[in-house]
C-alpha positions in Angstrom: -7.4 -16.7 -47.5 -4.1 -18.6 -46.8 -1.8 -17.7 -44.0 1.0 -17.0 -46.5 -1.2 -14.5 -48.3 -2.2 -12.7 -45.1 1.4 -12.3 -43.9 2.7 -11.2 -47.3 0.8 -8.0 -46.8 2.7 -7.4 -43.5 6.4 -7.8 -44.2 8.7 -8.2 -41.2 10.4 -5.1 -39.8 13.9 -5.5 -38.5 15.1 -4.1 -35.2 17.3 -1.6 -37.0 14.3 -0.2 -38.8 12.4 0.1 -35.6 15.4 1.9 -34.0 15.6 4.4 -36.9 11.9 5.2 -36.6 12.2 5.7 -32.8 15.2 8.0 -33.2 13.3 10.0 -35.7 10.4 10.4 -33.4 12.7 11.4 -30.5 13.9 14.4 -32.6 17.3 14.4 -31.1 16.4 13.6 -27.5 18.6 11.1 -25.6 17.4 7.6 -26.2 18.8 6.2 -22.9 17.3 9.0 -20.8 13.9 9.1 -22.5 13.2 5.4 -23.0 15.5 3.1 -21.1 14.3 2.3 -17.6 17.0 2.0 -14.9 15.7 -0.2 -12.1 16.7 0.4 -8.5 18.6 -2.9 -8.7 20.9 -1.5 -11.4 19.8 -3.3 -14.5 18.4 -1.6 -17.6 15.1 -2.4 -19.2 14.7 -1.5 -22.9 11.4 0.1 -24.1 10.7 -3.0 -26.2 12.1 -6.4 -27.1 12.0 -8.6 -30.1 12.4 -12.4 -30.5 16.1 -12.1 -31.2 16.6 -10.3 -27.9 15.0 -13.0 -25.8 17.0 -16.0 -26.8 16.9 -18.6 -24.0 15.0 -16.3 -21.6 11.6 -17.6 -22.8 11.0 -21.0 -21.3 10.4 -23.8 -23.7 8.5 -25.9 -21.3 4.7 -25.9 -20.7 2.8 -24.7 -17.6 3.1 -27.3 -14.9 6.6 -28.4 -16.0 9.9 -27.6 -14.2 11.5 -25.2 -13.6 7.9 -23.9 -13.2 8.5 -20.4 -14.5 5.1 -20.9 -16.2 3.4 -22.0 -13.1 2.5 -25.2 -11.3 -0.8 -25.8 -13.1 -1.2 -27.0 -16.7 -4.5 -25.3 -17.0 -5.6 -22.0 -15.4 -4.5 -20.6 -12.1 -7.4 -20.7 -9.7 -5.7 -18.9 -6.9 -7.1 -18.8 -3.4 -8.7 -15.5 -2.3 -7.5 -15.0 1.3 -9.1 -12.4 3.7 -6.9 -11.2 6.5 -8.8 -10.7 9.7 -7.0 -8.3 12.0 -9.5 -8.1 14.9 -8.1 -9.7 18.1 -11.6 -9.9 19.6 -12.8 -13.5 19.2 -16.5 -12.8 18.5 -15.7 -9.9 16.2 -13.0 -11.9 14.3 -15.4 -14.8 13.8 -18.1 -12.5 12.5 -15.6 -10.8 10.0 -14.4 -14.3 8.9 -17.9 -15.7 8.3 -18.9 -12.5 6.4 -15.8 -12.9 4.2 -16.4 -16.5 3.5 -20.1 -16.0 2.7 -19.1 -13.3 0.2 -16.5 -15.2 -1.7 -13.3 -15.6 0.2 -11.6 -19.0 -0.1 -9.9 -18.7 3.2 -9.2 -16.4 6.1 -6.1 -15.5 8.1 -6.4 -14.8 11.8 -4.2 -12.8 14.2 -4.6 -15.2 17.2 -2.4 -13.8 20.0 -4.9 -13.8 22.8 -5.4 -17.4 24.1 -4.3 -21.0 24.1 -7.8 -22.2 25.3 -9.8 -24.8 23.3 -12.9 -22.8 24.0 -11.5 -19.7 22.3 -10.4 -21.6 19.2 -13.9 -23.2 19.1 -15.6 -19.8 19.3 -13.2 -18.3 16.7 -13.9 -21.1 14.2 -17.6 -21.3 15.0 -19.9 -21.9 11.9 -16.9 -22.1 9.5 -16.7 -25.2 7.4 -13.1 -26.2 8.1 -13.1 -28.9 5.3 -13.9 -26.4 2.6 -12.2 -23.1 3.5 -8.5 -22.5 4.3 -7.7 -21.2 7.8 -4.4 -19.4 8.2 -2.9 -17.9 11.3 -0.5 -15.0 10.7 0.3 -14.5 14.4 0.4 -16.7 17.5 2.7 -17.2 20.5 2.9 -21.0 20.1 2.0 -22.8 16.9 2.5 -26.2 18.4 -0.1 -25.5 21.0 -2.4 -24.0 18.3 -1.9 -27.0 16.0 -3.1 -29.3 18.8 -6.1 -27.2 19.5 -7.0 -27.3 15.8 -6.7 -31.1 15.7 -8.9 -31.2 18.8 -11.5 -28.9 17.2 -11.5 -31.1 14.0 -12.1 -34.2 16.0 -14.9 -32.6 18.1 -16.7 -31.5 14.9 -16.2 -34.8 13.2 -13.8 -33.5 10.5 -10.9 -35.5 9.2 -7.8 -33.5 10.0 -6.4 -34.4 6.7 -9.1 -32.4 5.0 -8.1 -29.2 6.8 -6.0 -26.7 4.9 -4.2 -23.5 5.8 -0.9 -22.3 7.3 1.0 -21.2 10.3 3.2 -18.2 10.2 6.2 -19.8 11.9 9.2 -17.8 11.0 11.8 -17.3 13.7 14.1 -15.4 11.2 11.2 -13.2 10.4 10.6 -12.5 14.1 14.3 -11.6 14.4 14.1 -9.2 11.5 11.1 -7.4 13.1 12.5 -7.3 16.7 16.2 -7.7 16.5 16.2 -10.8 18.6 14.8 -14.3 18.7 11.7 -14.9 20.8 13.6 -17.7 22.5 17.0 -18.8 21.3 17.8 -19.8 17.8 18.4 -23.4 19.0 15.0 -23.5 20.8 13.3 -22.1 17.7 14.8 -24.7 15.5 13.8 -27.5 17.9 10.3 -26.0 18.0 10.1 -26.1 14.2 11.3 -29.7 14.1 8.7 -30.7 16.6 6.0 -28.9 14.7 6.9 -30.7 11.5 7.3 -34.1 13.2 4.1 -33.9 15.3 1.8 -32.2 12.9 3.2 -32.7 9.4 1.3 -35.9 8.9 -1.7 -35.1 11.2 -2.3 -31.8 9.2 -0.9 -32.8 5.8 -2.5 -29.8 4.0 -1.2 -27.2 6.5 2.0 -25.3 5.7 3.9 -25.0 8.9 6.8 -22.8 7.9 6.3 -19.4 6.3 9.1 -17.4 4.6 8.2 -13.8 5.0 9.8 -12.1 2.0 7.3 -9.3 2.6 9.4 -8.0 5.6 12.3 -7.2 3.3 10.0 -5.3 0.8 8.2 -3.4 3.6 11.6 -2.2 4.8 12.4 -0.8 1.4 14.2 -3.7 -0.3 14.2 -4.1 -4.0 12.4 -6.8 -5.9 15.5 -8.9 -6.3 16.6 -8.4 -2.7 13.3 -9.6 -1.5 13.5 -12.6 -3.7 17.1 -13.4 -3.1 16.9 -12.9 0.7 13.8 -15.0 0.9 15.4 -17.9 -0.9 18.4 -17.7 1.4 16.2 -17.7 4.4 14.3 -20.8 3.1 17.5 -22.5 2.3 18.8 -21.9 5.8 15.7 -23.5 7.3 16.1 -26.4 5.0 19.7 -27.1 6.0 18.9 -26.6 9.7 16.1 -29.2 9.6 18.3 -31.6 7.6 21.0 -31.2 10.3 18.4 -32.2 12.8 17.8 -35.4 10.9 14.4 -34.6 9.4 13.9 -36.2 6.0 13.7 -33.9 3.0 10.2 -35.2 2.0 8.8 -34.1 5.4 10.3 -30.6 5.2 9.8 -29.3 1.7 6.0 -29.8 1.5 5.6 -27.7 4.7 7.2 -24.5 3.3 5.2 -21.5 2.1 6.6 -18.2 0.8 4.8 -14.9 1.4 6.0 -12.1 -0.9 4.9 -8.5 -0.9 3.1 -7.4 -4.0 4.6 -4.0 -4.8 3.7 -1.2 -7.2 6.0 -2.0 -10.1 3.5 -3.9 -12.2 5.7 -5.8 -14.7 8.5 -6.3 -12.2 6.1 -7.9 -9.7 4.8 -10.3 -12.4 8.4 -11.2 -13.2 9.1 -11.7 -9.5 6.4 -14.3 -8.9 7.5 -16.2 -12.1 11.1 -16.1 -11.1 10.4 -17.2 -7.5 9.2 -20.6 -8.7 12.2 -21.0 -10.9 14.7 -20.1 -8.2 13.2 -22.4 -5.6 13.1 -25.3 -8.0 16.7 -24.7 -8.9 17.7 -24.7 -5.2 15.7 -27.8 -4.3 17.0 -29.6 -7.4 20.4 -29.8 -5.8 18.8 -32.0 -3.1 16.2 -34.1 -5.0 15.1 -34.8 -8.6 11.5 -35.3 -7.4 9.7 -32.5 -9.3 6.8 -32.5 -6.9 9.2 -31.6 -4.1 10.5 -28.8 -6.2 7.2 -27.0 -5.9 6.1 -24.8 -3.1 3.2 -22.6 -2.2 3.5 -18.9 -3.0 1.4 -16.4 -1.2 1.2 -12.7 -2.3 0.1 -10.0 0.1 -0.3 -6.3 -0.9 2.6 -4.1 0.0 2.5 -1.7 2.9 5.6 0.3 1.7 3.6 2.2 -1.0 0.4 2.7 0.9 -0.6 6.1 2.2 -2.6 7.7 5.1 -3.8 10.7 3.1 -6.0 10.2 0.0 -6.8 6.6 1.2 -8.9 5.8 -1.8 -5.7 5.8 -4.0 -4.8 2.7 -2.0 -7.7 0.9 -3.8 -6.1 1.7 -7.2 -2.7 0.5 -5.9 -4.3 -2.7 -4.6 -6.0 -3.4 -7.9 -2.8 -3.3 -10.0 -1.0 -5.4 -7.3 -3.7 -8.1 -7.3 -3.3 -8.2 -11.1 0.4 -8.6 -10.9 0.2 -11.5 -8.4 -2.5 -13.3 -10.3 -0.8 -12.9 -13.7 2.5 -14.0 -12.1 0.8 -17.2 -10.9 0.5 -16.7 -7.1 -1.2 -19.6 -5.4 -2.8 -17.5 -2.7 -3.4 -13.7 -2.6 -4.3 -11.4 0.3 -5.3 -7.9 -0.5 -5.2 -5.7 2.6 -8.0 -3.1 2.9 -7.3 0.4 1.6 -7.9 1.7 5.1 -5.6 -0.9 6.8 -3.2 1.8 8.0 -5.9 3.4 10.2 -5.9 0.3 12.4 -9.6 -0.3 12.7 -11.0 -3.2 10.6 -14.2 -2.2 8.8 -16.6 -4.3 6.8 -16.4 -1.8 3.9 -12.6 -2.0 3.7 -12.6 -5.8 3.8 -15.3 -5.9 1.2 -13.5 -3.7 -1.3 -10.3 -5.6 -0.8 -12.0 -8.9 -1.3 -14.0 -7.8 -4.3 -10.9 -6.6 -6.0 -9.8 -10.2 -6.4 -13.3 -11.5 -7.1 -13.7 -9.1 -10.0 -10.4 -10.3 -11.5 -11.5 -13.9 -11.1 -15.2 -13.8 -11.9 -15.5 -11.0 -14.4 -12.1 -10.7 -16.0 -11.4 -14.4 -15.8 -7.8 -14.0 -14.8 -7.9 -17.5 -13.2 -8.9 -19.3 -16.4 -5.5 -19.0 -18.1 -2.2 -20.6 -17.1 0.6 -18.1 -17.4 -1.0 -15.3 -19.4 2.3 -13.5 -19.5 4.0 -16.2 -21.5 5.2 -15.1 -24.9 5.6 -11.5 -23.9 9.2 -10.8 -24.8 9.2 -7.9 -22.4 8.0 -10.0 -19.4 10.2 -13.0 -20.3 13.3 -10.7 -20.3 12.2 -9.1 -17.0 11.7 -12.6 -15.5 15.2 -13.6 -16.6 16.8 -10.5 -15.3 15.0 -10.6 -11.9 16.0 -14.2 -11.5 19.6 -13.5 -12.4 19.9 -10.6 -10.0 18.0 -12.3 -7.2 20.3 -15.3 -7.7 23.3 -13.0 -7.2 21.8 -11.8 -3.9 21.3 -15.4 -2.8 24.9 -16.3 -3.7 26.2 -13.3 -1.8 24.3 -14.4 1.3 25.6 -18.0 1.0 29.2 -16.7 0.5 28.9 -14.7 3.7 28.0 -17.8 5.8 24.3 -18.2 5.1 21.2 -16.3 5.9 21.4 -16.5 9.7 25.0 -15.1 9.8 24.2 -12.4 7.3 21.1 -11.4 9.4 22.8 -11.4 12.8 25.8 -9.5 11.4 23.6 -6.7 10.2 24.4 -7.3 6.5 20.8 -7.9 5.5 19.7 -4.7 7.2 22.6 -2.7 5.8 21.9 -3.8 2.2 18.2 -3.0 2.5 18.9 0.4 4.0 21.2 1.3 1.0 18.3 0.5 -1.3 15.8 2.3 0.7 18.0 5.4 0.9 17.9 5.5 -3.0 14.1 5.2 -2.8 13.7 7.9 -0.3 15.9 10.3 -2.3 13.7 9.7 -5.4 10.6 10.3 -3.3 12.0 13.4 -1.6 12.8 14.9 -5.0 9.4 13.7 -6.3 10.9 11.6 -9.1 8.9 8.8 -7.6 5.4 10.2 -7.2 2.9 9.2 -4.5 -0.4 10.7 -5.6 -1.9 12.7 -2.8 1.3 12.8 -0.8 4.3 14.3 -2.5 2.3 15.5 -5.5 -1.4 16.4 -6.2 -2.5 16.7 -2.6 -6.1 17.1 -1.5 -5.6 20.3 0.4 -9.0 20.0 2.0 -8.2 16.7 3.8 -7.1 16.9 7.5 -6.6 14.3 10.2 -8.6 14.7 13.4 -6.1 12.7 15.5 -2.8 13.2 13.8 -0.5 12.5 16.8 -1.4 8.8 16.8 -0.1 8.4 13.2 3.2 10.3 13.5 6.0 7.9 12.7 7.6 6.2 15.7 11.3 6.2 16.6 13.9 4.2 14.6 14.4 0.6 15.5 17.7 -0.5 17.0 20.1 -3.3 16.5 19.6 -5.6 13.5 15.8 -5.2 13.3 14.6 -3.9 10.0 12.9 -0.5 10.0 9.4 -1.1 8.6 8.8 2.2 6.9 6.4 3.4 4.2 7.8 5.4 1.3 5.3 8.2 2.0 5.9 8.5 5.7 8.4 11.4 5.6 6.1 13.6 3.6 3.1 12.5 5.7 4.9 13.4 8.9 5.2 17.0 7.7 1.5 17.2 7.0 0.6 15.4 10.2 2.7 17.9 12.1 0.7 20.7 10.5 -2.6 19.0 11.5 -1.3 18.5 15.0 -0.2 22.1 15.2 -3.8 23.2 14.2 -5.4 20.7 16.6 -3.3 22.2 19.5 -5.1 25.5 18.9 -2.9 27.3 16.4 -4.1 28.7 13.1 -3.4 26.7 10.0 -0.3 28.1 8.3 -1.3 30.2 5.3 0.5 30.6 2.0 -0.5 33.5 -0.3 0.2 33.3 -4.0 0.7 36.6 -5.6 0.1 36.3 -9.4 1.2 39.1 -11.8 2.4 39.6 -15.3 2.4 36.9 -18.0 -0.9 35.0 -17.8 0.4 31.6 -18.9 3.4 31.6 -16.6 1.7 33.0 -13.5 -1.0 30.4 -13.8 1.5 27.5 -14.3 3.6 28.6 -11.4 0.6 29.2 -9.1 -0.5 25.6 -9.8 3.0 24.4 -9.1 3.2 26.4 -5.8 -0.3 25.2 -4.7 0.8 21.6 -5.3 4.1 22.2 -3.5 2.8 23.8 -0.3 -0.4 21.8 -0.3 1.8 18.8 0.5 2.5 20.2 3.9 -1.2 20.8 4.6 -1.0 24.6 4.5 -4.0 26.8 3.6 -3.4 28.1 0.1 -4.9 31.5 -1.0 -4.2 33.5 -4.1 -4.5 37.1 -5.4 -4.1 38.3 -9.0 -2.7 41.8 -9.3 -2.6 43.5 -12.6 -2.4 47.0 -11.0 0.5 48.6 -9.3 3.0 46.8 -7.0 1.9 49.1 -4.2 -1.7 47.9 -4.5 -0.6 44.3 -4.7 1.4 44.7 -1.5 -1.5 46.3 0.4 -3.7 43.3 -0.6 -1.0 40.9 0.5 -0.5 42.5 3.9 -4.3 42.5 4.4 -4.3 38.6 4.1 -1.6 38.2 6.8 0.0 35.1 5.3 2.8 33.1 6.8 4.6 32.8 3.4 4.3 34.8 0.2 4.9 33.2 -3.2 5.5 35.3 -6.2 4.2 33.7 -9.4 5.2 35.2 -12.8 7.6 34.8 -15.6 11.4 34.8 -15.4 11.5 38.0 -17.3 9.1 39.8 -15.0 10.8 38.6 -11.9 13.8 40.8 -12.8 11.6 43.9 -13.0 8.3 43.7 -11.2 9.6 40.9 -9.0 12.4 43.0 -7.7 9.9 45.8 -6.9 7.7 43.3 -5.0 10.7 42.0 -3.0 11.8 45.5 -2.0 8.3 46.5 -1.0 7.7 43.3 1.0 10.9 43.5 3.0 9.4 45.6 5.7 6.7 43.0 6.3 9.2 40.4 7.6 7.2 37.7 5.8 9.3 35.2 3.9 8.9 35.7 0.2 9.4 32.7 -2.1 9.8 32.9 -5.8 8.2 30.1 -7.9 10.7 29.2 -10.5 14.4 28.4 -10.9 16.4 31.7 -10.4 19.4 30.5 -12.4 22.1 33.2 -12.6 19.7 35.8 -10.9 19.7 34.0 -7.5 22.1 36.4 -5.9 20.2 39.4 -7.2 16.9 38.1 -5.8 18.4 37.2 -2.5 20.0 40.6 -2.1 16.6 42.2 -2.6 14.9 40.0 0.0 14.0 36.6 -1.6 13.9 34.0 1.1 14.0 30.9 -1.2 12.9 29.4 -4.5 10.7 26.4 -5.5 11.0 24.6 -8.8 11.1 21.1 -10.2 14.6 20.5 -9.0 13.9 21.6 -5.4 14.5 18.8 -2.9 10.9 19.1 -1.8 11.2 17.2 1.5 14.1 19.2 2.8 12.5 22.5 1.7 9.2 21.8 3.4 10.9 20.7 6.6 12.7 24.1 6.5 9.3 25.9 5.9 7.9 24.1 8.9 10.7 25.7 11.0 10.1 29.1 9.5 6.4 28.8 10.4 7.2 27.4 13.9 5.3 24.2 13.2 6.5 21.4 15.4 
């Protein structure tokens, strides 16, 4: 059957026809509110795109060609699976690393803060083939000293240092963002970086010596385009600093590596990794037409902002979609942190699940076999263009304000991120942005044995970014409850009193269970189809800290009022599940303490209930 005959049976459908069909299905609902996604960056994303919408957004080039939106490889994307080793005990860190490598990791990343002795480095790298596996160091007090020790170790074990691959997490701007100050002075840091590149750039040709930590912005609550734009500005600042110190361009550029957070917004994250290559190539093109120098190494690491302490296994699901985003987006290296990373104790199980998440994508789903699998998706091509455009505006704003260093030291970077994070926190507080197990659908049977060690610490001062997880405000409420119980108090109890309309009382009881379960309270329920007097007797017998009436709007104005009057003498706060509307004054006059419904600012309400119950 000819192609012409096949397609004659499927005539093209115009955008106007699609729009008419959509409006028909919406049955009068607002198109913009129902279907158009408003990102936190301020741009709108349509529910679908057609070829005429995309225009020049879809790159005409092939994978491996500048500006590298479609990746650096012409065939496939065999990214490196990196396992982060967080133990600071040399023997234990070595054991974790060997286990990871034997079970499929292409490289490991150590937190080496403990020593500058050759013996310690030898023990850390014992039984690891340095010529076949990447060795990264994400923390160290002196990378110049460490580089020398690695070269010595390679020589001692008869390796050619040129065969070694990995990276150092040198990022003095990143240090400033975390601590509000440089670990020496800015000038000393720049001279250290210059020496590191001069002394080890050629001795360790396959080591990346400068890492741009875009993840810090994201983990403080920045948007996708802020993370991308600020990271580009940071890298550009380093580039101009090194050029001013008379380092040649061809010695600087190959030593740069970007580390981006992999956040929860699946399609936006795919677009971010694609846009990152484009933006960096655009910047470098102003300095050189050598397309090989316009490439860089992009490392993705799972976000901490969206991870949770409660319902830890949900973090596995989050990690899975994040690994997919980074691989589809064309990351060169990916680190998936264990689902239990926040607990602070590295476990073999957590490491294995994190590692296998990537291995399944590579070995069973064959994600690494295709170069730029997102190509041709009008939706992702448009997202990539919009992310690139908005990130470029962020970059230009920083440059117009004197460059990254000045923007960072003046507090501009922190202020812009805090504005974005405030929007995020408002959406989380109102449960528009859902964290399963935290601000919705809690596991009410889960409790922490040592809650005090996980309560959020005080705010950072100065220009240091506040590293904060989106779930932390809600988690703090629940941790306070667990701490209250651990100190010897009885767990606060909420009693749901269901009466009247069966469908409405059940729906509102489910809502109330969900709402108060977020705070870690004990939830009990009674169903009373008899007299109000009998219902009140049963309620008093339970001795709850809070009473929640669950029924229909109509019955609240009749039976509900009777319950409120009868319960006044108990001095127990009575909450009505549902929006009171114009009857709020009536209910309050008869003893209603408060109301819970979908428009309730859940975070503020639960903080108030903590005070009512004397939970501190």
